C-alpha positions as CSV (number, residue, x, y, z in Angstrom):
1,L,38.9,189.8,-5.6
2,W,38.4,190.4,-2.0
3,A,37.7,194.4,-1.0
4,G,35.4,196.0,1.7
5,P,35.7,199.2,3.6
6,A,39.0,201.2,3.9
7,R,41.3,199.8,6.5
8,D,43.4,203.1,7.1
9,A,43.0,206.9,8.3
10,Y,42.4,208.2,4.8
11,Q,40.0,209.9,3.2
12,I,39.0,206.7,0.6
13,K,36.7,204.4,1.8
14,N,37.5,201.7,-0.3
15,E,39.8,199.0,-0.4
16,I,40.7,196.1,-2.1
17,Y,42.5,193.5,0.3
18,A,43.2,191.0,-2.3
19,L,43.5,190.4,-5.7
20,Y,44.0,187.0,-7.0
21,V,44.2,185.3,-11.0
22,Q,45.9,182.2,-10.9
23,P,48.9,181.4,-13.1
24,N,47.6,179.6,-15.6
25,N,45.1,182.4,-15.9
26,Q,47.1,185.3,-16.3
27,K,47.2,187.5,-19.6
28,K,43.3,186.9,-20.6
29,G,41.9,189.8,-19.1
30,I,40.5,188.5,-15.6
31,G,42.5,190.8,-13.4
32,S,41.5,193.9,-15.5
33,M,38.0,192.6,-15.7
34,L,37.5,191.8,-11.5
35,L,38.7,195.6,-11.4
36,E,36.3,197.2,-13.8
37,K,33.4,194.9,-11.9
38,Y,34.9,196.2,-8.6
39,K,34.8,200.0,-9.9
40,Q,31.1,199.6,-11.0
41,Q,30.1,197.9,-7.7
42,I,31.5,201.0,-6.0
43,K,29.6,203.3,-8.6
44,G,33.6,204.7,-9.5
45,E,34.4,205.7,-5.9
46,D,38.7,205.8,-5.3
47,F,39.9,202.8,-4.0
48,Y,43.3,201.8,-3.2
49,L,45.4,198.4,-2.4
50,Y,48.7,197.7,-1.3
51,A,51.0,195.2,-3.0
52,L,54.7,193.8,-2.0
53,K,57.3,196.5,-3.1
54,N,59.1,194.3,-4.9
55,N,56.1,192.5,-7.4
56,A,57.1,194.2,-10.4
57,K,54.2,192.1,-12.0
58,A,51.6,193.3,-10.0
59,S,53.3,196.9,-9.8
60,S,53.0,196.8,-14.1
61,F,49.4,195.6,-13.7
62,Y,48.4,198.6,-11.3
63,T,49.7,200.7,-13.0
64,K,48.2,199.4,-16.8
65,N,44.7,198.7,-14.6
66,G,44.8,203.2,-14.1
67,G,46.6,203.2,-10.6
68,T,48.7,205.5,-9.8
69,L,52.0,205.0,-7.1
70,W,51.3,206.3,-3.8
71,P,54.1,206.6,-1.7
72,E,53.0,208.1,1.6
73,A,51.3,205.1,2.1
74,A,54.0,202.4,2.1
75,R,54.2,200.3,4.9
76,K,56.1,197.7,6.5
77,I,54.8,195.1,8.4
78,E,55.8,192.0,10.3
79,D,54.6,189.0,9.5
80,K,56.6,186.4,12.0
81,N,59.6,188.2,12.5
82,T,59.8,189.3,9.2
83,Q,59.5,192.8,7.8
84,I,57.5,192.7,4.4
85,E,57.4,196.0,2.4
86,E,54.2,197.3,0.8
87,I,53.4,199.8,-1.6
88,C,50.2,201.7,-2.3
89,Y,48.7,202.1,-5.8
90,I,45.7,204.3,-5.7
91,F,42.7,204.5,-7.8
92,K,40.7,207.6,-8.3
């Protein structure tokens, strides 16, 4: 898990930039544990994170762990002349 100050101009000051668990270690509670530790570290303050729009596995994980889809914060970014659509989850 990589996190820090929010990079966007929302009223939320915490953002998770990346959360990865190697495939052979998924479904063991590691991702949920990382989220819980992060929540403790920021003393329960709100935070948000972005996920690729078509990543159903990540979307399911974030929803199960208390994230709410935040449609207003969806964005498109360009990487090497390719448009990437991201959706945003907020954790309150």
